[in-house]
PQR file with spaces between the fields and no chain letter, atoms N, CA, C, O and H, PARSE charges and radii, in Angstrom:
ATOM       1  N    MET     1      80.171   50.699  104.371 -0.4000 1.5000
ATOM       2  CA   MET     1      80.568   50.740  102.772 -0.0000 2.0000
ATOM       3  C    MET     1      80.529   49.199  102.172  0.5500 1.7000
ATOM       4  O    MET     1      81.119   48.225  102.640 -0.5500 1.4000
ATOM       5  N    THR     2      79.913   49.232  101.336 -0.4000 1.5000
ATOM       6  CA   THR     2      80.325   47.899  100.488 -0.0000 2.0000
ATOM       7  C    THR     2      81.728   47.736   99.816  0.5500 1.7000
ATOM       8  O    THR     2      82.450   48.731   99.884 -0.5500 1.4000
ATOM       9  H    THR     2      79.434   50.023  100.956  0.4000 1.0000
ATOM      10  N    ALA     3      82.137   46.826   99.290 -0.4000 1.5000
ATOM      11  CA   ALA     3      83.210   46.703   98.502 -0.0000 2.0000
ATOM      12  C    ALA     3      82.755   47.112   97.086  0.5500 1.7000
ATOM      13  O    ALA     3      81.600   46.853   96.746 -0.5500 1.4000
ATOM      14  H    ALA     3      81.550   46.018   99.235  0.4000 1.0000
ATOM      15  N    GLN     4      83.696   47.807   96.148 -0.4000 1.5000
ATOM      16  CA   GLN     4      83.564   48.142   94.964 -0.0000 2.0000
ATOM      17  C    GLN     4      84.104   47.670   94.028  0.5500 1.7000
ATOM      18  O    GLN     4      85.327   47.803   94.011 -0.5500 1.4000
ATOM      19  H    GLN     4      84.634   48.017   96.424  0.4000 1.0000
ATOM      20  N    THR     5      83.353   46.818   92.690 -0.4000 1.5000
ATOM      21  CA   THR     5      83.954   46.486   91.722 -0.0000 2.0000
ATOM      22  C    THR     5      84.679   47.536   90.886  0.5500 1.7000
ATOM      23  O    THR     5      84.413   48.738   90.900 -0.5500 1.4000
ATOM      24  H    THR     5      82.358   46.710   92.703  0.4000 1.0000
ATOM      25  N    ILE     6      85.555   46.988   90.211 -0.4000 1.5000
ATOM      26  CA   ILE     6      86.347   48.048   89.121 -0.0000 2.0000
ATOM      27  C    ILE     6      85.371   48.993   88.574  0.5500 1.7000
ATOM      28  O    ILE     6      85.487   50.179   88.882 -0.5500 1.4000
ATOM      29  H    ILE     6      85.771   46.011   90.200  0.4000 1.0000
ATOM      30  N    ALA     7      84.613   48.692   87.955 -0.4000 1.5000
ATOM      31  CA   ALA     7      83.407   49.286   87.002 -0.0000 2.0000
ATOM      32  C    ALA     7      83.044   50.025   87.992  0.5500 1.7000
ATOM      33  O    ALA     7      83.370   51.198   87.805 -0.5500 1.4000
ATOM      34  H    ALA     7      84.519   47.728   87.704  0.4000 1.0000
ATOM      35  N    GLN     8      82.291   49.768   89.362 -0.4000 1.5000
ATOM      36  CA   GLN     8      81.822   50.817   89.818 -0.0000 2.0000
ATOM      37  C    GLN     8      82.831   52.050   90.588  0.5500 1.7000
ATOM      38  O    GLN     8      82.363   52.984   91.239 -0.5500 1.4000
ATOM      39  H    GLN     8      82.026   48.816   89.514  0.4000 1.0000
ATOM      40  N    LYS     9      84.174   51.834   90.372 -0.4000 1.5000
ATOM      41  CA   LYS     9      85.187   52.815   91.266 -0.0000 2.0000
ATOM      42  C    LYS     9      85.438   53.514   89.821  0.5500 1.7000
ATOM      43  O    LYS     9      85.767   54.693   89.948 -0.5500 1.4000
ATOM      44  H    LYS     9      84.555   51.075   89.843  0.4000 1.0000
ATOM      45  N    ILE    10      85.373   53.135   88.698 -0.4000 1.5000
ATOM      46  CA   ILE    10      85.502   54.318   87.356 -0.0000 2.0000
ATOM      47  C    ILE    10      84.415   54.840   87.230  0.5500 1.7000
ATOM      48  O    ILE    10      84.577   56.060   87.208 -0.5500 1.4000
ATOM      49  H    ILE    10      85.106   52.177   88.595  0.4000 1.0000
ATOM      50  N    ILE    11      82.854   54.431   87.085 -0.4000 1.5000
ATOM      51  CA   ILE    11      81.951   55.353   87.187 -0.0000 2.0000
ATOM      52  C    ILE    11      81.937   56.254   88.318  0.5500 1.7000
ATOM      53  O    ILE    11      81.555   57.395   88.059 -0.5500 1.4000
ATOM      54  H    ILE    11      82.722   53.440   87.103  0.4000 1.0000
ATOM      55  N    ALA    12      82.255   56.012   89.482 -0.4000 1.5000
ATOM      56  CA   ALA    12      82.046   56.750   90.836 -0.0000 2.0000
ATOM      57  C    ALA    12      82.872   58.040   90.349  0.5500 1.7000
ATOM      58  O    ALA    12      82.473   59.204   90.346 -0.5500 1.4000
ATOM      59  H    ALA    12      82.565   55.085   89.693  0.4000 1.0000
ATOM      60  N    ALA    13      84.141   57.539   89.932 -0.4000 1.5000
ATOM      61  CA   ALA    13      84.984   58.760   89.507 -0.0000 2.0000
ATOM      62  C    ALA    13      84.580   59.519   88.613  0.5500 1.7000
ATOM      63  O    ALA    13      84.916   60.695   88.757 -0.5500 1.4000
ATOM      64  H    ALA    13      84.465   56.593   89.935  0.4000 1.0000
ATOM      65  N    HIS    14      83.731   59.173   87.379 -0.4000 1.5000
ATOM      66  CA   HIS    14      83.624   59.871   86.485 -0.0000 2.0000
ATOM      67  C    HIS    14      82.316   60.770   86.467  0.5500 1.7000
ATOM      68  O    HIS    14      81.900   61.461   85.537 -0.5500 1.4000
ATOM      69  H    HIS    14      83.458   58.218   87.262  0.4000 1.0000
ATOM      70  N    CYS    15      81.797   60.594   87.674 -0.4000 1.5000
ATOM      71  CA   CYS    15      80.291   61.344   88.409 -0.0000 2.0000
ATOM      72  C    CYS    15      80.894   61.642   89.662  0.5500 1.7000
ATOM      73  O    CYS    15      80.203   61.543   90.675 -0.5500 1.4000
ATOM      74  H    CYS    15      82.135   60.033   88.430  0.4000 1.0000
ATOM      75  N    GLY    16      82.307   62.058   89.752 -0.4000 1.5000
ATOM      76  CA   GLY    16      82.461   62.885   90.926 -0.0000 2.0000
ATOM      77  C    GLY    16      81.886   62.432   92.227  0.5500 1.7000
ATOM      78  O    GLY    16      81.531   63.353   92.964 -0.5500 1.4000
ATOM      79  H    GLY    16      82.869   62.138   88.929  0.4000 1.0000
ATOM      80  N    ARG    17      81.719   61.249   92.662 -0.4000 1.5000
ATOM      81  CA   ARG    17      81.272   60.339   93.733 -0.0000 2.0000
ATOM      82  C    ARG    17      82.600   59.633   94.403  0.5500 1.7000
ATOM      83  O    ARG    17      83.728   59.655   93.912 -0.5500 1.4000
ATOM      84  H    ARG    17      82.006   60.501   92.064  0.4000 1.0000
ATOM      85  N    ASP    18      82.265   59.087   95.465 -0.4000 1.5000
ATOM      86  CA   ASP    18      83.373   58.140   96.190 -0.0000 2.0000
ATOM      87  C    ASP    18      82.538   56.533   95.525  0.5500 1.7000
ATOM      88  O    ASP    18      83.181   55.551   95.155 -0.5500 1.4000
ATOM      89  H    ASP    18      81.348   59.069   95.864  0.4000 1.0000
ATOM      90  N    THR    19      81.599   56.596   95.520 -0.4000 1.5000
ATOM      91  CA   THR    19      80.596   55.268   95.491 -0.0000 2.0000
ATOM      92  C    THR    19      79.446   55.092   94.745  0.5500 1.7000
ATOM      93  O    THR    19      78.504   55.859   94.942 -0.5500 1.4000
ATOM      94  H    THR    19      81.076   57.394   95.821  0.4000 1.0000
ATOM      95  N    VAL    20      79.354   54.137   93.852 -0.4000 1.5000
ATOM      96  CA   VAL    20      78.111   54.217   93.430 -0.0000 2.0000
ATOM      97  C    VAL    20      77.339   52.729   93.632  0.5500 1.7000
ATOM      98  O    VAL    20      78.002   51.772   94.033 -0.5500 1.4000
ATOM      99  H    VAL    20      80.119   53.514   93.692  0.4000 1.0000
ATOM     100  N    ASP    21      75.974   52.593   93.349 -0.4000 1.5000
ATOM     101  CA   ASP    21      75.479   51.322   93.686 -0.0000 2.0000
ATOM     102  C    ASP    21      74.937   50.453   92.572  0.5500 1.7000
ATOM     103  O    ASP    21      74.444   50.952   91.560 -0.5500 1.4000
ATOM     104  H    ASP    21      75.435   53.370   93.023  0.4000 1.0000
ATOM     105  N    VAL    22      75.032   49.189   92.762 -0.4000 1.5000
ATOM     106  CA   VAL    22      74.437   48.420   91.332 -0.0000 2.0000
ATOM     107  C    VAL    22      73.454   48.861   91.199  0.5500 1.7000
ATOM     108  O    VAL    22      72.838   49.038   92.250 -0.5500 1.4000
ATOM     109  H    VAL    22      75.433   48.784   93.584  0.4000 1.0000
ATOM     110  N    GLY    23      72.739   49.289   89.878 -0.4000 1.5000
ATOM     111  CA   GLY    23      71.099   49.199   89.721 -0.0000 2.0000
ATOM     112  C    GLY    23      71.307   50.822   89.677  0.5500 1.7000
ATOM     113  O    GLY    23      70.731   51.107   88.627 -0.5500 1.4000
ATOM     114  H    GLY    23      73.239   49.146   89.024  0.4000 1.0000
ATOM     115  N    GLU    24      71.799   52.031   90.216 -0.4000 1.5000
ATOM     116  CA   GLU    24      71.904   53.116   90.280 -0.0000 2.0000
ATOM     117  C    GLU    24      72.091   53.969   89.080  0.5500 1.7000
ATOM     118  O    GLU    24      73.166   53.820   88.500 -0.5500 1.4000
ATOM     119  H    GLU    24      72.267   51.800   91.069  0.4000 1.0000
ATOM     120  N    TYR    25      71.212   54.880   88.569 -0.4000 1.5000
ATOM     121  CA   TYR    25      71.514   55.551   87.671 -0.0000 2.0000
ATOM     122  C    TYR    25      72.409   56.931   87.693  0.5500 1.7000
ATOM     123  O    TYR    25      71.972   57.669   88.576 -0.5500 1.4000
ATOM     124  H    TYR    25      70.338   55.001   89.040  0.4000 1.0000
ATOM     125  N    VAL    26      73.209   57.345   87.195 -0.4000 1.5000
ATOM     126  CA   VAL    26      74.132   58.246   87.435 -0.0000 2.0000
ATOM     127  C    VAL    26      74.781   58.991   86.017  0.5500 1.7000
ATOM     128  O    VAL    26      75.115   58.327   85.036 -0.5500 1.4000
ATOM     129  H    VAL    26      73.564   56.745   86.477  0.4000 1.0000
ATOM     130  N    THR    27      74.858   59.992   86.066 -0.4000 1.5000
ATOM     131  CA   THR    27      75.420   60.897   84.845 -0.0000 2.0000
ATOM     132  C    THR    27      76.949   61.086   85.045  0.5500 1.7000
ATOM     133  O    THR    27      77.566   61.619   85.967 -0.5500 1.4000
ATOM     134  H    THR    27      74.586   60.532   86.863  0.4000 1.0000
ATOM     135  N    VAL    28      77.387   60.468   83.863 -0.4000 1.5000
ATOM     136  CA   VAL    28      78.990   60.547   83.859 -0.0000 2.0000
ATOM     137  C    VAL    28      79.446   61.125   82.351  0.5500 1.7000
ATOM     138  O    VAL    28      78.681   61.069   81.388 -0.5500 1.4000
ATOM     139  H    VAL    28      76.885   60.035   83.114  0.4000 1.0000
ATOM     140  N    THR    29      80.671   61.635   82.286 -0.4000 1.5000
ATOM     141  CA   THR    29      81.505   62.375   81.259 -0.0000 2.0000
ATOM     142  C    THR    29      82.369   61.245   81.062  0.5500 1.7000
ATOM     143  O    THR    29      83.105   60.876   81.977 -0.5500 1.4000
ATOM     144  H    THR    29      81.292   61.680   83.068  0.4000 1.0000
ATOM     145  N    PRO    30      82.342   60.550   79.732 -0.5600 1.5000
ATOM     146  CA   PRO    30      83.243   59.624   79.339  0.2800 2.0000
ATOM     147  C    PRO    30      84.503   60.237   79.005  0.5500 1.7000
ATOM     148  O    PRO    30      84.560   61.391   78.580 -0.5500 1.4000
ATOM     149  N    ASP    31      85.599   59.450   79.195 -0.4000 1.5000
ATOM     150  CA   ASP    31      87.205   59.992   78.409 -0.0000 2.0000
ATOM     151  C    ASP    31      87.279   60.193   77.120  0.5500 1.7000
ATOM     152  O    ASP    31      87.988   61.033   76.566 -0.5500 1.4000
ATOM     153  H    ASP    31      85.553   58.512   79.540  0.4000 1.0000
ATOM     154  N    TYR    32      86.305   59.170   76.444 -0.4000 1.5000
ATOM     155  CA   TYR    32      85.955   59.027   74.757 -0.0000 2.0000
ATOM     156  C    TYR    32      84.790   58.454   74.456  0.5500 1.7000
ATOM     157  O    TYR    32      84.098   58.022   75.378 -0.5500 1.4000
ATOM     158  H    TYR    32      85.729   58.487   76.894  0.4000 1.0000
ATOM     159  N    THR    33      84.411   58.356   73.282 -0.4000 1.5000
ATOM     160  CA   THR    33      83.235   57.941   72.959 -0.0000 2.0000
ATOM     161  C    THR    33      83.818   57.053   71.579  0.5500 1.7000
ATOM     162  O    THR    33      84.709   57.523   70.873 -0.5500 1.4000
ATOM     163  H    THR    33      84.973   58.707   72.533  0.4000 1.0000
ATOM     164  N    ALA    34      83.208   55.753   71.313 -0.4000 1.5000
ATOM     165  CA   ALA    34      83.766   55.014   70.389 -0.0000 2.0000
ATOM     166  C    ALA    34      82.326   54.507   69.410  0.5500 1.7000
ATOM     167  O    ALA    34      81.166   54.305   69.770 -0.5500 1.4000
ATOM     168  H    ALA    34      82.484   55.370   71.887  0.4000 1.0000
ATOM     169  N    CYS    35      82.931   54.420   68.148 -0.4000 1.5000
ATOM     170  CA   CYS    35      81.667   54.136   67.233 -0.0000 2.0000
ATOM     171  C    CYS    35      82.659   53.070   66.241  0.5500 1.7000
ATOM     172  O    CYS    35      83.779   53.271   65.771 -0.5500 1.4000
ATOM     173  H    CYS    35      83.873   54.585   67.856  0.4000 1.0000
ATOM     174  N    GLN    36      81.904   52.070   66.160 -0.4000 1.5000
ATOM     175  CA   GLN    36      82.223   51.463   64.836 -0.0000 2.0000
ATOM     176  C    GLN    36      81.785   51.531   63.635  0.5500 1.7000
ATOM     177  O    GLN    36      80.578   51.478   63.399 -0.5500 1.4000
ATOM     178  H    GLN    36      80.994   51.907   66.543  0.4000 1.0000
ATOM     179  N    GLU    37      82.854   51.680   62.537 -0.4000 1.5000
ATOM     180  CA   GLU    37      82.934   52.566   61.294 -0.0000 2.0000
ATOM     181  C    GLU    37      81.344   52.079   60.611  0.5500 1.7000
ATOM     182  O    GLU    37      80.580   53.041   60.522 -0.5500 1.4000
ATOM     183  H    GLU    37      83.835   51.722   62.729  0.4000 1.0000
ATOM     184  N    LEU    38      80.960   51.210   60.295 -0.4000 1.5000
ATOM     185  CA   LEU    38      79.755   50.484   60.042 -0.0000 2.0000
ATOM     186  C    LEU    38      78.581   51.388   60.377  0.5500 1.7000
ATOM     187  O    LEU    38      77.826   52.000   59.622 -0.5500 1.4000
ATOM     188  H    LEU    38      81.580   50.429   60.367  0.4000 1.0000
ATOM     189  N    PHE    39      78.620   51.316   61.700 -0.4000 1.5000
ATOM     190  CA   PHE    39      77.206   51.916   62.153 -0.0000 2.0000
ATOM     191  C    PHE    39      76.951   53.582   62.458  0.5500 1.7000
ATOM     192  O    PHE    39      75.920   54.061   62.930 -0.5500 1.4000
ATOM     193  H    PHE    39      79.234   50.819   62.314  0.4000 1.0000
ATOM     194  N    TRP    40      78.320   54.410   62.011 -0.4000 1.5000
ATOM     195  CA   TRP    40      78.651   55.511   61.987 -0.0000 2.0000
ATOM     196  C    TRP    40      77.241   56.450   61.104  0.5500 1.7000
ATOM     197  O    TRP    40      76.608   57.366   61.628 -0.5500 1.4000
ATOM     198  H    TRP    40      79.158   54.021   61.628  0.4000 1.0000
ATOM     199  N    PRO    41      77.078   56.062   60.082 -0.5600 1.5000
ATOM     200  CA   PRO    41      75.902   56.617   59.162  0.2800 2.0000
ATOM     201  C    PRO    41      74.696   56.792   59.730  0.5500 1.7000
ATOM     202  O    PRO    41      74.084   57.856   59.631 -0.5500 1.4000
ATOM     203  N    GLY    42      74.267   55.798   60.353 -0.4000 1.5000
ATOM     204  CA   GLY    42      73.039   55.817   61.236 -0.0000 2.0000
ATOM     205  C    GLY    42      72.881   56.396   62.537  0.5500 1.7000
ATOM     206  O    GLY    42      71.781   56.706   62.994 -0.5500 1.4000
ATOM     207  H    GLY    42      74.764   54.935   60.434  0.4000 1.0000
ATOM     208  N    HIS    43      74.253   56.586   63.293 -0.4000 1.5000
ATOM     209  CA   HIS    43      74.319   57.273   64.562 -0.0000 2.0000
ATOM     210  C    HIS    43      73.996   58.769   63.828  0.5500 1.7000
ATOM     211  O    HIS    43      73.030   59.447   64.179 -0.5500 1.4000
ATOM     212  H    HIS    43      75.147   56.334   62.922  0.4000 1.0000
ATOM     213  N    GLN    44      74.887   59.170   62.816 -0.4000 1.5000
ATOM     214  CA   GLN    44      75.054   60.675   62.316 -0.0000 2.0000
ATOM     215  C    GLN    44      73.524   61.010   62.118  0.5500 1.7000
ATOM     216  O    GLN    44      73.038   61.863   62.862 -0.5500 1.4000
ATOM     217  H    GLN    44      75.671   58.620   62.531  0.4000 1.0000
ATOM     218  N    ARG    45      72.602   60.304   61.017 -0.4000 1.5000
ATOM     219  CA   ARG    45      71.267   60.754   60.919 -0.0000 2.0000
ATOM     220  C    ARG    45      70.614   60.888   62.345  0.5500 1.7000
ATOM     221  O    ARG    45      70.128   61.969   62.674 -0.5500 1.4000
ATOM     222  H    ARG    45      72.996   59.612   60.413  0.4000 1.0000
ATOM     223  N    ASN    46      70.593   59.669   63.307 -0.4000 1.5000
ATOM     224  CA   ASN    46      69.697   60.321   64.719 -0.0000 2.0000
ATOM     225  C    ASN    46      70.554   61.574   65.361  0.5500 1.7000
ATOM     226  O    ASN    46      69.810   62.403   65.885 -0.5500 1.4000
ATOM     227  H    ASN    46      70.988   58.790   63.040  0.4000 1.0000
ATOM     228  N    LEU    47      71.767   61.848   65.424 -0.4000 1.5000
ATOM     229  CA   LEU    47      72.292   62.865   65.976 -0.0000 2.0000
ATOM     230  C    LEU    47      71.608   64.155   65.182  0.5500 1.7000
ATOM     231  O    LEU    47      71.204   65.053   65.922 -0.5500 1.4000
ATOM     232  H    LEU    47      72.371   61.175   64.998  0.4000 1.0000
ATOM     233  N    GLU    48      71.457   64.318   63.915 -0.4000 1.5000
ATOM     234  CA   GLU    48      71.075   65.432   63.042 -0.0000 2.0000
ATOM     235  C    GLU    48      69.548   65.705   63.486  0.5500 1.7000
ATOM     236  O    GLU    48      69.013   66.788   63.724 -0.5500 1.4000
ATOM     237  H    GLU    48      71.785   63.589   63.314  0.4000 1.0000
ATOM     238  N    ARG    49      68.974   64.332   63.529 -0.4000 1.5000
ATOM     239  CA   ARG    49      67.327   64.330   63.893 -0.0000 2.0000
ATOM     240  C    ARG    49      67.453   64.999   65.181  0.5500 1.7000
ATOM     241  O    ARG    49      66.823   66.053   65.098 -0.5500 1.4000
ATOM     242  H    ARG    49      69.409   63.453   63.336  0.4000 1.0000
ATOM     243  N    ILE    50      67.950   64.878   66.271 -0.4000 1.5000
ATOM     244  CA   ILE    50      67.574   65.392   67.243 -0.0000 2.0000
ATOM     245  C    ILE    50      68.396   66.879   67.738  0.5500 1.7000
ATOM     246  O    ILE    50      68.411   67.294   68.897 -0.5500 1.4000
ATOM     247  H    ILE    50      68.462   64.022   66.338  0.4000 1.0000
ATOM     248  N    GLY    51      69.081   67.568   66.517 -0.4000 1.5000
ATOM     249  CA   GLY    51      69.621   68.550   66.499 -0.0000 2.0000
ATOM     250  C    GLY    51      70.996   68.630   66.766  0.5500 1.7000
ATOM     251  O    GLY    51      71.356   69.800   66.894 -0.5500 1.4000
ATOM     252  H    GLY    51      69.068   67.231   65.576  0.4000 1.0000
ATOM     253  N    VAL    52      71.906   67.791   66.896 -0.4000 1.5000
ATOM     254  CA   VAL    52      73.242   67.626   66.954 -0.0000 2.0000
ATOM     255  C    VAL    52      73.633   67.751   65.682  0.5500 1.7000
ATOM     256  O    VAL    52      73.410   66.938   64.785 -0.5500 1.4000
ATOM     257  H    VAL    52      71.613   66.841   66.792  0.4000 1.0000
ATOM     258  N    GLY    53      74.427   69.136   65.562 -0.4000 1.5000
ATOM     259  CA   GLY    53      74.841   69.211   63.834 -0.0000 2.0000
ATOM     260  C    GLY    53      76.598   68.901   63.845  0.5500 1.7000
ATOM     261  O    GLY    53      77.267   68.625   62.850 -0.5500 1.4000
ATOM     262  H    GLY    53      74.608   69.796   66.291  0.4000 1.0000
ATOM     263  N    ARG    54      77.015   69.013   65.023 -0.4000 1.5000
ATOM     264  CA   ARG    54      78.662   68.521   65.126 -0.0000 2.0000
ATOM     265  C    ARG    54      78.743   67.866   66.410  0.5500 1.7000
ATOM     266  O    ARG    54      77.898   67.964   67.300 -0.5500 1.4000
ATOM     267  H    ARG    54      76.471   69.237   65.831  0.4000 1.0000
ATOM     268  N    ILE    55      79.867   67.157   66.456 -0.4000 1.5000
ATOM     269  CA   ILE    55      80.384   66.332   67.427 -0.0000 2.0000
ATOM     270  C    ILE    55      81.443   67.549   68.585  0.5500 1.7000
ATOM     271  O    ILE    55      82.508   67.989   68.154 -0.5500 1.4000
ATOM     272  H    ILE    55      80.553   67.078   65.733  0.4000 1.0000
ATOM     273  N    PRO    56      80.971   67.904   69.897 -0.5600 1.5000
ATOM     274  CA   PRO    56      81.497   68.847   70.387  0.2800 2.0000
ATOM     275  C    PRO    56      82.915   68.540   70.680  0.5500 1.7000
ATOM     276  O    PRO    56      83.841   69.350   70.627 -0.5500 1.4000
ATOM     277  N    ARG    57      82.984   67.423   70.961 -0.4000 1.5000
ATOM     278  CA   ARG    57      85.038   67.388   71.048 -0.0000 2.0000
ATOM     279  C    ARG    57      85.111   66.236   70.318  0.5500 1.7000
ATOM     280  O    ARG    57      84.757   65.175   70.831 -0.5500 1.4000
ATOM     281  H    ARG    57      82.232   66.765   71.004  0.4000 1.0000
ATOM     282  N    PRO    58      85.559   66.291   69.083 -0.5600 1.5000
ATOM     283  CA   PRO    58      86.193   65.277   68.038  0.2800 2.0000
ATOM     284  C    PRO    58      87.184   64.855   68.724  0.5500 1.7000
ATOM     285  O    PRO    58      87.396   63.643   68.767 -0.5500 1.4000
ATOM     286  N    ASP    59      87.939   65.686   69.353 -0.4000 1.5000
ATOM     287  CA   ASP    59      89.156   64.789   69.918 -0.0000 2.0000
ATOM     288  C    ASP    59      89.145   64.226   71.121  0.5500 1.7000
ATOM     289  O    ASP    59      90.139   64.166   71.844 -0.5500 1.4000
ATOM     290  H    ASP    59      87.766   66.670   69.318  0.4000 1.0000
ATOM     291  N    LYS    60      87.858   63.714   71.453 -0.4000 1.5000
ATOM     292  CA   LYS    60      87.442   62.567   72.410 -0.0000 2.0000
ATOM     293  C    LYS    60      86.751   61.762   71.798  0.5500 1.7000
ATOM     294  O    LYS    60      86.115   61.005   72.531 -0.5500 1.4000
ATOM     295  H    LYS    60      87.050   63.762   70.866  0.4000 1.0000
ATOM     296  N    ALA    61      86.549   61.545   70.128 -0.4000 1.5000
ATOM     297  CA   ALA    61      85.643   60.432   69.434 -0.0000 2.0000
ATOM     298  C    ALA    61      86.769   59.799   68.874  0.5500 1.7000
ATOM     299  O    ALA    61      87.829   60.318   68.523 -0.5500 1.4000
ATOM     300  H    ALA    61      87.066   62.160   69.532  0.4000 1.0000
ATOM     301  N    VAL    62      86.360   58.408   68.820 -0.4000 1.5000
ATOM     302  CA   VAL    62      87.168   57.321   68.250 -0.0000 2.0000
ATOM     303  C    VAL    62      86.508   56.501   67.176  0.5500 1.7000
ATOM     304  O    VAL    62      85.384   56.087   67.463 -0.5500 1.4000
ATOM     305  H    VAL    62      85.500   57.986   69.105  0.4000 1.0000
ATOM     306  N    MET    63      86.986   56.188   66.004 -0.4000 1.5000
ATOM     307  CA   MET    63      86.143   55.592   65.056 -0.0000 2.0000
ATOM     308  C    MET    63      86.757   54.186   65.076  0.5500 1.7000
ATOM     309  O    MET    63      87.941   54.119   64.744 -0.5500 1.4000
ATOM     310  H    MET    63      87.898   56.524   65.770  0.4000 1.0000
ATOM     311  N    VAL    64      86.291   53.350   65.327 -0.4000 1.5000
ATOM     312  CA   VAL    64      86.663   51.799   65.620 -0.0000 2.0000
ATOM     313  C    VAL    64      86.381   51.233   63.991  0.5500 1.7000
ATOM     314  O    VAL    64      85.294   51.266   63.414 -0.5500 1.4000
ATOM     315  H    VAL    64      85.329   53.405   65.597  0.4000 1.0000
ATOM     316  N    ILE    65      87.793   50.668   63.392 -0.4000 1.5000
ATOM     317  CA   ILE    65      87.483   50.001   62.322 -0.0000 2.0000
ATOM     318  C    ILE    65      87.751   48.634   62.381  0.5500 1.7000
ATOM     319  O    ILE    65      88.899   48.252   62.607 -0.5500 1.4000
ATOM     320  H    ILE    65      88.676   50.641   63.861  0.4000 1.0000
ATOM     321  N    ASP    66      86.684   47.723   62.177 -0.4000 1.5000
ATOM     322  CA   ASP    66      87.122   46.304   62.536 -0.0000 2.0000
ATOM     323  C    ASP    66      86.435   45.394   61.521  0.5500 1.7000
ATOM     324  O    ASP    66      86.154   44.219   61.754 -0.5500 1.4000
ATOM     325  H    ASP    66      85.752   48.034   61.993  0.4000 1.0000
ATOM     326  N    HIS    67      86.163   46.094   60.265 -0.4000 1.5000
ATOM     327  CA   HIS    67      85.915   45.290   58.980 -0.0000 2.0000
ATOM     328  C    HIS    67      86.893   45.383   58.089  0.5500 1.7000
ATOM     329  O    HIS    67      87.506   46.447   57.996 -0.5500 1.4000
ATOM     330  H    HIS    67      86.391   47.049   60.075  0.4000 1.0000
ATOM     331  N    SER    68      87.224   44.256   57.252 -0.4000 1.5000
ATOM     332  CA   SER    68      88.311   44.709   55.998 -0.0000 2.0000
ATOM     333  C    SER    68      87.423   43.618   54.975  0.5500 1.7000
ATOM     334  O    SER    68      86.634   42.689   55.150 -0.5500 1.4000
ATOM     335  H    SER    68      86.726   43.392   57.328  0.4000 1.0000
ATOM     336  N    THR    69      87.944   44.199   54.011 -0.4000 1.5000
ATOM     337  CA   THR    69      87.279   43.475   52.542 -0.0000 2.0000
ATOM     338  C    THR    69      87.921   42.019   52.627  0.5500 1.7000
ATOM     339  O    THR    69      88.967   41.765   53.226 -0.5500 1.4000
ATOM     340  H    THR    69      88.585   44.954   53.869  0.4000 1.0000
ATOM     341  N    SER    70      87.328   41.330   52.107 -0.4000 1.5000
ATOM     342  CA   SER    70      87.536   39.854   51.917 -0.0000 2.0000
ATOM     343  C    SER    70      88.865   39.309   51.087  0.5500 1.7000
ATOM     344  O    SER    70      88.995   39.846   49.987 -0.5500 1.4000
ATOM     345  H    SER    70      86.479   41.536   51.621  0.4000 1.0000
ATOM     346  N    ALA    71      89.557   38.636   51.328 -0.4000 1.5000
ATOM     347  CA   ALA    71      90.753   38.331   50.379 -0.0000 2.0000
ATOM     348  C    ALA    71      90.344   37.927   49.045  0.5500 1.7000
ATOM     349  O    ALA    71      91.026   37.949   48.020 -0.5500 1.4000
ATOM     350  H    ALA    71      89.452   38.199   52.221  0.4000 1.0000
ATOM     351  N    ALA    72      88.979   37.504   49.216 -0.4000 1.5000
ATOM     352  CA   ALA    72      88.509   36.884   47.737 -0.0000 2.0000
ATOM     353  C    ALA    72      88.320   38.173   46.843  0.5500 1.7000
ATOM     354  O    ALA    72      88.426   38.122   45.618 -0.5500 1.4000
ATOM     355  H    ALA    72      88.425   37.486   50.048  0.4000 1.0000
ATOM     356  N    MET    73      87.999   39.470   47.618 -0.4000 1.5000
ATOM     357  CA   MET    73      87.563   40.523   46.681 -0.0000 2.0000
ATOM     358  C    MET    73      88.662   41.190   46.205  0.5500 1.7000
ATOM     359  O    MET    73      88.463   42.126   45.432 -0.5500 1.4000
ATOM     360  H    MET    73      87.913   39.512   48.613  0.4000 1.0000
ATOM     361  N    GLY    74      89.872   40.872   46.535 -0.4000 1.5000
ATOM     362  CA   GLY    74      90.760   41.442   45.999 -0.0000 2.0000
ATOM     363  C    GLY    74      91.828   41.240   44.569  0.5500 1.7000
ATOM     364  O    GLY    74      92.685   42.087   44.315 -0.5500 1.4000
ATOM     365  H    GLY    74      90.034   40.111   47.164  0.4000 1.0000
């Protein structure tokens, strides 16, 4: 077995395996999902377009606010 990076260890743990290889495609269940606030409207439209009407686990969704108004606008 080759040494695993921390990222490989985390991914392996979340897909129920001992190891993963670089470049390998796997299915994982994330602990949380995050979205930057300005991109949410576009993401919401895309989800609705594919038939997703609600977030299945809103307690596991995080909205990251990383913009603020300019001091000149105050």
